[in-house]
C-alpha positions as CSV (number, residue, x, y, z in Angstrom):
1,M,-49.1,18.6,-11.3
2,R,-45.6,19.2,-12.6
3,L,-42.7,17.2,-11.4
4,K,-39.6,19.0,-10.3
5,K,-36.5,18.3,-12.3
6,K,-33.5,17.2,-10.2
7,K,-30.4,19.2,-10.6
8,P,-27.4,17.2,-11.7
9,K,-24.9,16.6,-8.9
10,T,-21.7,18.5,-9.3
11,L,-18.5,16.5,-9.1
12,H,-16.4,17.3,-6.0
13,I,-12.9,15.8,-6.0
14,T,-11.3,15.8,-2.5
15,E,-7.6,15.6,-1.8
16,A,-8.0,12.0,-0.7
17,D,-9.6,11.1,-4.0
18,F,-6.8,12.8,-5.9
19,M,-4.2,10.9,-4.0
20,L,-5.9,7.6,-4.5
21,A,-6.2,8.2,-8.2
22,N,-2.5,9.2,-8.5
23,R,-1.4,6.0,-6.6
24,R,-3.6,3.8,-8.8
25,A,-2.3,5.5,-12.0
26,A,1.3,5.1,-10.8
27,R,0.8,1.4,-10.0
28,L,-0.8,0.7,-13.4
29,E,2.0,2.5,-15.1
30,E,4.5,0.4,-13.1
31,I,2.8,-2.8,-14.0
32,A,2.7,-1.8,-17.7
33,E,6.4,-1.0,-17.6
34,H,7.7,-4.1,-15.8
35,G,5.0,-6.6,-16.6
36,R,4.2,-7.3,-12.9
37,P,3.9,-5.3,-9.7
38,V,7.2,-4.3,-8.2
39,S,7.5,-4.8,-4.4
40,F,9.8,-2.5,-2.5
41,R,9.7,-4.3,0.9
42,K,12.0,-7.3,0.6
43,A,13.1,-8.8,3.9
44,L,16.6,-10.0,3.9
45,H,17.4,-13.5,5.1
46,K,18.8,-13.3,8.6
47,S,21.5,-15.8,9.3
48,K,21.1,-17.9,12.4
49,K,24.8,-18.3,12.7
50,L,25.3,-14.6,13.5
51,Y,25.2,-13.5,17.1
52,D,21.9,-11.8,17.9
53,R,21.3,-10.6,21.5
54,K,17.5,-10.2,21.0
55,R,17.2,-13.8,19.9
56,F,19.1,-15.1,22.9
57,K,17.0,-12.9,25.3
58,G,13.9,-14.6,23.9
59,L,15.4,-18.1,24.4
60,E,16.4,-17.3,28.0
61,A,12.9,-16.1,28.9
62,E,11.4,-19.4,27.7
63,D,13.7,-21.5,30.0
């Protein structure tokens, strides 16, 4: 009895795979260029001395 040979699977690259690969390549390139990952989301320090209506609303609700 002869065994059937399996056909090699063809490589299907989806759009999602392509996007992930591009993001990964861009990140690795960025790390190579700067020596570390660069973060874009930096929260600024919010001064407590400045008037902030939202903060005062929260304090009033607690009382």
